[in-house]
C-alpha positions as CSV (number, residue, x, y, z in Angstrom):
1,M,61.8,3.4,80.2
2,D,64.4,1.8,82.4
3,G,66.0,-1.6,82.0
4,G,63.0,-3.3,83.6
5,G,60.7,-2.0,81.0
6,R,59.2,0.7,83.2
7,F,58.7,4.3,82.4
8,P,60.8,6.6,84.6
9,E,57.9,9.0,84.8
10,S,54.2,8.4,85.2
11,L,51.9,9.1,82.2
12,S,49.2,10.3,84.4
13,P,48.7,14.1,85.1
14,A,49.5,13.5,88.8
15,S,53.1,12.5,87.9
16,G,54.1,16.1,87.8
17,R,54.2,16.7,83.9
18,A,52.4,19.8,82.8
19,P,48.7,19.0,82.1
20,G,48.8,20.4,78.5
21,A,51.8,18.4,77.4
22,A,49.8,15.5,75.9
23,A,47.6,18.0,74.1
24,R,50.6,19.7,72.7
25,V,52.0,16.4,71.4
26,G,48.7,15.5,69.8
27,A,48.4,18.9,68.2
28,A,51.9,18.6,66.7
29,L,51.0,15.2,65.3
30,L,47.8,16.5,63.8
31,G,49.6,19.5,62.3
32,R,52.1,17.3,60.5
33,F,49.3,15.1,59.2
34,S,47.3,18.1,57.9
35,L,50.4,19.5,56.2
36,R,50.9,16.3,54.4
37,S,47.2,16.2,53.3
38,S,47.3,19.8,52.1
39,S,50.4,19.1,50.1
40,R,48.8,16.1,48.4
41,S,45.6,18.2,47.5
42,L,47.8,21.0,46.1
43,S,49.7,18.5,44.0
44,V,46.4,17.1,42.6
45,R,45.1,20.6,41.8
46,R,48.4,21.5,40.1
47,L,48.3,18.2,38.1
48,R,44.7,19.0,36.9
49,A,45.6,22.6,36.1
50,G,48.4,21.4,33.9
51,Q,46.1,19.2,31.8
52,S,45.1,20.4,28.2
53,W,41.5,21.2,27.3
54,A,41.2,18.0,25.3
55,E,42.3,15.9,28.4
56,R,39.6,17.5,30.5
57,L,36.7,16.5,28.1
58,P,34.6,13.5,28.9
59,R,35.3,10.2,27.1
60,G,33.5,9.9,23.8
61,T,33.3,13.7,23.2
62,G,35.6,13.4,20.2
63,L,33.5,10.7,18.6
64,V,30.3,12.8,19.1
65,G,32.0,15.9,17.5
66,V,33.2,14.0,14.5
67,S,29.8,12.5,14.0
68,A,28.2,15.9,14.2
69,A,30.6,17.3,11.7
70,L,30.0,14.5,9.3
71,A,26.2,15.0,9.7
72,A,26.6,18.7,9.0
73,V,28.6,18.0,5.8
74,A,26.1,15.5,4.7
75,L,23.2,17.9,5.3
76,T,25.0,20.7,3.4
77,G,25.5,18.4,0.5
78,F,21.8,17.3,0.7
79,V,20.6,20.9,0.5
80,A,23.1,22.0,-2.2
81,S,22.2,19.1,-4.4
82,G,18.5,20.1,-4.6
83,R,17.3,17.0,-2.9
84,Y,16.1,18.9,0.1
85,E,13.7,20.9,-2.1
86,S,12.5,17.7,-3.7
87,F,11.9,16.2,-0.2
88,V,9.9,19.2,0.9
89,V,7.8,19.1,-2.2
90,E,7.1,15.4,-1.8
91,Q,6.9,15.0,2.0
92,G,6.7,18.5,3.4
93,R,8.9,20.2,5.9
94,P,11.1,17.9,8.0
95,L,9.4,18.9,11.2
96,D,6.0,18.2,9.7
97,F,7.3,14.9,8.4
98,I,8.5,13.9,11.9
99,A,5.2,15.0,13.5
100,R,3.2,13.0,11.0
101,M,5.3,9.9,11.8
102,C,4.4,10.5,15.4
103,G,0.7,10.6,14.7
104,F,0.1,14.3,14.5
105,G,-0.7,14.7,10.9
106,V,-3.7,16.7,9.7
107,R,-6.4,14.0,9.4
108,R,-9.5,16.2,9.2
109,V,-10.3,19.9,8.4
110,T,-13.7,21.3,9.3
111,I,-14.7,24.4,7.5
112,T,-17.8,26.5,8.6
113,G,-19.2,29.6,6.9
114,I,-18.3,28.4,3.4
115,S,-20.8,29.5,0.8
116,R,-19.4,30.5,-2.6
117,M,-15.9,29.0,-2.3
118,Y,-15.0,25.3,-2.7
119,E,-13.3,23.5,0.1
120,R,-10.2,22.9,-1.9
121,E,-9.9,26.6,-2.5
122,V,-10.1,27.3,1.2
123,L,-7.4,24.7,2.0
124,A,-5.1,26.0,-0.7
125,A,-5.6,29.6,0.5
126,A,-4.8,28.5,4.1
127,G,-1.7,26.5,3.0
128,I,-3.0,23.2,4.5
129,D,-2.6,19.9,2.7
130,W,-1.7,16.2,3.5
131,R,1.9,17.2,4.2
132,S,0.9,19.5,7.1
133,S,1.0,18.6,10.8
134,V,-1.0,20.0,13.7
135,P,1.9,20.9,16.0
136,F,3.8,23.0,13.4
137,L,0.8,24.6,11.7
138,D,1.1,28.4,12.2
139,V,-2.6,29.3,12.7
140,T,-1.8,33.1,12.6
141,E,-0.2,32.7,9.2
142,A,-3.0,30.5,7.9
143,R,-5.6,33.1,9.0
144,D,-3.6,35.9,7.3
145,R,-3.5,33.9,4.1
146,L,-7.2,33.4,4.2
147,L,-7.9,37.1,4.7
148,R,-5.9,37.9,1.6
149,V,-8.6,36.2,-0.4
150,P,-11.0,39.0,-1.5
151,L,-14.1,36.9,-1.0
152,I,-13.3,36.2,2.7
153,A,-14.2,39.0,5.1
154,Q,-13.3,37.2,8.4
155,A,-11.5,34.0,9.3
156,S,-10.2,32.1,12.3
157,V,-8.1,28.9,12.5
158,R,-8.0,26.5,15.5
159,K,-6.0,23.3,16.2
160,I,-7.5,20.3,18.0
161,Y,-5.0,17.7,18.9
162,P,-4.0,15.2,17.7
163,G,-5.1,15.7,14.1
164,D,-8.0,18.2,13.6
165,I,-8.1,21.7,12.2
166,V,-11.2,23.9,12.4
167,I,-11.6,26.9,10.0
168,T,-14.4,29.4,10.5
169,Q,-14.9,32.1,7.9
170,V,-17.4,34.8,6.8
171,E,-17.6,35.4,3.1
172,R,-18.4,38.7,1.4
173,E,-21.7,38.5,-0.5
174,P,-21.3,38.7,-4.3
175,A,-23.9,41.1,-5.8
176,A,-23.1,41.3,-9.5
177,L,-20.6,40.7,-12.3
178,W,-18.6,43.5,-13.8
179,Q,-17.1,43.3,-17.3
180,K,-14.4,45.7,-18.3
181,D,-12.0,45.3,-21.2
182,G,-13.2,41.8,-21.7
183,V,-12.4,40.7,-18.1
184,I,-15.3,39.7,-15.8
185,N,-15.0,40.1,-12.0
186,V,-17.4,39.4,-9.2
187,I,-18.2,42.6,-7.2
188,A,-19.9,43.3,-3.9
189,A,-22.9,45.6,-3.5
190,D,-20.7,48.6,-3.1
191,G,-18.8,47.8,-6.4
192,T,-15.7,46.3,-4.7
193,V,-14.1,43.5,-6.7
194,I,-14.0,40.4,-4.5
195,D,-13.2,37.6,-6.9
196,A,-12.5,36.7,-10.5
197,M,-15.1,35.1,-12.7
198,R,-13.5,31.6,-13.1
199,D,-16.5,29.3,-13.6
200,D,-20.3,29.3,-13.9
201,R,-21.0,29.5,-10.1
202,Y,-21.8,33.2,-10.4
203,A,-23.6,33.0,-13.8
204,S,-26.9,34.0,-12.3
205,L,-25.7,37.3,-10.9
206,P,-26.6,40.6,-12.6
207,L,-24.0,41.8,-15.2
208,V,-22.9,45.4,-15.6
209,V,-20.5,46.4,-18.4
210,G,-18.3,49.4,-19.0
211,E,-16.0,51.9,-17.2
212,N,-17.2,52.7,-13.7
213,A,-20.2,50.5,-14.1
214,N,-19.3,48.8,-10.8
215,A,-19.6,52.1,-9.0
216,K,-23.0,52.6,-10.4
217,L,-24.3,49.1,-9.4
218,P,-26.9,50.4,-6.9
219,E,-28.4,52.5,-9.6
220,Y,-28.5,49.6,-12.0
221,L,-30.1,47.3,-9.3
222,A,-32.7,49.9,-8.7
223,L,-33.6,50.0,-12.4
224,I,-34.0,46.2,-12.4
225,A,-36.3,46.4,-9.4
226,S,-38.4,49.0,-11.2
227,A,-38.7,46.9,-14.4
228,G,-41.6,44.9,-13.0
229,P,-42.4,41.9,-15.3
230,L,-39.4,42.7,-17.5
231,A,-36.9,42.3,-14.6
232,D,-36.2,38.7,-15.3
233,R,-35.6,39.4,-19.0
234,I,-32.8,41.9,-18.3
235,K,-29.5,40.1,-19.0
236,A,-27.0,43.0,-18.7
237,G,-26.6,46.7,-18.4
238,T,-24.0,48.8,-20.2
239,F,-23.0,52.1,-18.7
240,V,-22.4,54.3,-21.7
241,S,-20.1,57.3,-21.7
242,G,-20.3,57.6,-17.9
243,R,-23.9,59.0,-18.3
244,R,-26.6,56.5,-19.1
245,W,-27.6,52.9,-19.3
246,T,-28.4,50.6,-22.2
247,L,-30.1,47.4,-21.1
248,K,-30.0,44.1,-22.9
249,L,-33.3,42.2,-22.9
250,D,-33.5,38.9,-24.8
251,G,-31.3,40.2,-27.6
252,V,-32.9,43.7,-27.7
253,D,-31.0,46.8,-26.7
254,V,-33.0,49.3,-24.7
255,R,-31.4,52.7,-24.7
256,L,-32.4,54.7,-21.6
257,P,-32.1,58.4,-21.1
258,E,-29.7,60.0,-18.7
259,T,-32.5,61.7,-16.9
260,D,-35.3,59.7,-15.3
261,P,-34.3,56.2,-16.7
262,A,-36.8,54.5,-14.4
263,G,-39.6,56.5,-16.0
264,A,-38.5,55.6,-19.5
265,L,-38.4,51.9,-18.4
266,A,-41.9,52.2,-17.1
267,R,-43.0,53.4,-20.6
268,L,-41.5,50.2,-22.1
269,V,-43.4,48.1,-19.6
270,R,-46.6,49.7,-20.7
271,L,-45.7,49.2,-24.4
272,E,-44.9,45.6,-23.9
273,G,-48.1,44.9,-22.0
274,R,-50.2,46.6,-24.7
275,D,-48.4,45.9,-28.0
276,K,-45.9,43.2,-27.3
277,L,-43.2,45.4,-28.7
278,L,-40.2,43.2,-27.6
279,E,-41.7,40.2,-29.5
280,K,-41.5,42.0,-32.8
281,D,-38.5,41.7,-35.2
282,I,-36.5,44.5,-33.6
283,I,-32.9,44.7,-32.3
284,A,-33.1,48.1,-30.4
285,V,-35.6,50.4,-28.7
286,D,-34.6,54.0,-28.1
287,L,-36.4,55.7,-25.2
288,R,-34.1,58.7,-24.9
289,M,-36.7,61.1,-26.2
290,P,-39.7,61.6,-23.9
291,D,-42.3,62.1,-26.6
292,R,-41.5,59.1,-28.9
293,V,-40.2,55.6,-29.2
294,V,-37.7,54.7,-31.9
295,V,-37.2,51.1,-32.9
296,R,-34.6,49.5,-35.1
297,L,-35.6,46.5,-37.1
298,T,-33.5,43.4,-37.7
299,E,-31.9,43.1,-41.1
300,E,-34.5,40.6,-42.3
301,A,-37.4,42.7,-41.1
302,A,-35.9,45.9,-42.6
303,A,-35.4,44.1,-46.0
304,A,-39.0,42.8,-45.9
305,R,-40.3,46.2,-45.0
306,A,-38.4,47.8,-47.9
307,E,-39.7,45.2,-50.3
308,A,-43.2,45.8,-49.1
309,Q,-42.9,49.5,-49.5
310,Q,-41.5,49.0,-53.0
311,A,-44.4,46.8,-54.0
312,Q,-46.8,49.3,-52.7
313,K,-45.3,51.9,-54.9
314,K,-45.8,49.7,-58.0
315,K,-49.5,49.2,-57.5
316,P,-51.8,51.1,-60.0
317,G,-52.8,54.4,-58.6
318,A,-50.1,54.4,-56.0
319,P,-48.5,57.8,-55.5
320,T,-45.1,58.2,-57.1
C-alpha cells in the first residue's frame, strides 16, 4: 500500500500474480488453524487419560455403592439371625410375597380326578398353599411331587393368570387292605401298596392278612366271588403258611384246604343253607378234609355239652 492508501499491486488475477497464490495463502491459514485444533483435542485426551478411575465414574455412583453394601450387610445379618427362615415360614418366599402384593397370589385351585384323596392332601402333596404365587410356582416340581404319592398314577398342573391353578390327576384304584405285622396298607388289584390305612375311608375294602397275602389277592377275591350268599359275611382272609386261606365270617374261622378251596367253600354254602351251621355256638369250621366237617364249639357251648354228657351218664341204665 502506498502513501495514498493504494495497493501497489492489483488483487485480481489479471494483475500478474500467480493464479494459485491466494489459494496457497488460504491453505496456509487453514493449516495453522487445524494444527491448533488438533493440539487442543490431544490435550483434552491426555487430560482425560490422566484421570483416575474414580474420577471417571458418574456422579452419585459412590452413594449407590455404599447403599448396596449396607443393604448386603443388613441382608446377611437378617439371614444369619434366623429371621429369614421365620419370614419364609410366615409369609413364604420373598418372590412369592412380592408377587402376592402385586395381585398374583393363588386365589383358587381346581382339582379334577380326585376320588379317594382329600383336597387338602392334594394341595399339601403339590406344595401349594396361601403363601404360593402363580408366577413363581414351578409346575414341573409340583407335578413330580404329586406323582410321588403312591395313590396318584398320573398328574398335570397348569397356571391360569392372574390367580388360578388347575390340577388334573388320575388315582390308582384301591382293591383291598393288607395287614402285616400289625400294619394295614391299601393295595391295588395286583397287590401293590398304594397308601397307608390312616382313617376309615377304606374300611369297606376286603382285608387280607399275613405274609405275601397281598400277592395272593386275586385268588382271595375269586374265593369271595364263589362264596355266593356268604360273600357279604366274609370279613377277612388270612394266608396261612404261604399255602392256604382261613376266612373270618361273623366271628367264625373257616379253614380251607390248600387244594380246591373254592370247592370246600361251596360245601359250606350248602351246609349253611341246610343246617344253618354258622348260626350255632361254634368258633371254627375245618373243611380241610374232603370227607368230613370238623367244628369247634365256643367255651360256653363246650361246657354245656360236657355237662349234658355227664348227666346222661348218670341216668339209670346209662352205659358206664
